[in-house]
C-alpha positions in Angstrom: -134.8 -90.5 84.3 -133.9 -93.4 86.2 -131.4 -94.0 83.6 -129.1 -91.1 85.3 -129.3 -93.1 88.7 -125.7 -93.9 88.9 -124.1 -93.8 92.7 -120.8 -95.2 93.8 -118.7 -95.3 96.7 -116.5 -97.2 99.3 -116.7 -98.4 103.2 -116.0 -100.9 104.9 -118.2 -104.5 105.7 -120.5 -104.4 109.1 -120.8 -107.9 108.7 -119.5 -111.1 106.9 -121.2 -111.1 103.8 -123.8 -113.4 103.4 -125.3 -115.2 100.1 -129.3 -116.0 100.2 -131.7 -117.9 97.7 -134.9 -116.9 96.5 -137.8 -119.3 96.6 -137.6 -119.1 92.6 -134.0 -120.2 93.3 -132.6 -116.5 92.2 -128.9 -116.1 94.6 -128.7 -112.9 96.2 -125.5 -111.8 98.1 -126.1 -109.3 101.2 -123.9 -106.7 102.8 -124.4 -103.8 105.2 -121.1 -101.7 104.2 -120.4 -98.6 106.5 -119.1 -95.0 104.8 -117.6 -92.8 106.8 -117.7 -89.0 106.5 -116.6 -85.6 108.4 -113.8 -85.4 111.0 -113.4 -83.9 113.9 -116.7 -83.8 116.3 -118.3 -83.6 113.2 -117.5 -87.2 111.6 -120.2 -90.0 111.4 -121.0 -93.1 109.7 -123.6 -93.9 107.1 -125.0 -97.4 106.9 -126.0 -98.8 103.2 -127.3 -102.3 102.4 -125.8 -103.8 99.6 -127.8 -106.6 97.2 -126.4 -108.0 94.1 -128.6 -110.6 92.2 -127.5 -113.6 89.4 -124.6 -115.0 88.6 -122.9 -111.6 90.1 -124.4 -112.9 93.6 -122.6 -116.2 93.2 -119.1 -114.9 92.0 -118.5 -112.6 94.9 -119.7 -114.6 96.9 -116.2 -117.1 96.5 -114.5 -114.3 97.3 -116.1 -115.1 101.2 -115.9 -111.6 102.5 -115.9 -110.6 106.3 -116.3 -107.8 108.3 -113.9 -104.9 107.9 -112.5 -106.0 104.6 -112.9 -102.8 102.5 -114.9 -103.0 99.6 -115.6 -100.5 96.5 -119.6 -100.7 95.1 -121.0 -99.1 92.1 -124.9 -99.2 90.9 -128.2 -98.2 91.6 -129.4 -96.2 94.6 -132.5 -97.0 95.9 -133.5 -95.0 99.4 -136.0 -96.3 101.2 -137.1 -95.7 104.8 -138.9 -97.3 107.5 -140.0 -96.5 111.1 -139.1 -99.2 114.0 -142.5 -100.7 115.5 -140.7 -99.1 119.4 
């Protein structure tokens, strides 16, 4: 039921956003966004990796968003887990 996958959040950039290109020339705008949760001793941050492709990626790159900039994101959520080598 991927047609029901809609995720929206606000947060701040953890580092400057980047524009890269695939070997085929497709632009990819990438950013790491910190989203806070909780309060008091239960406060924390979730870090979400955001990627935008194509013409939208090139448009976002023109904004020159830098570390700490507030952003609002909506789109499809994909969850992937990985294990570090150490």
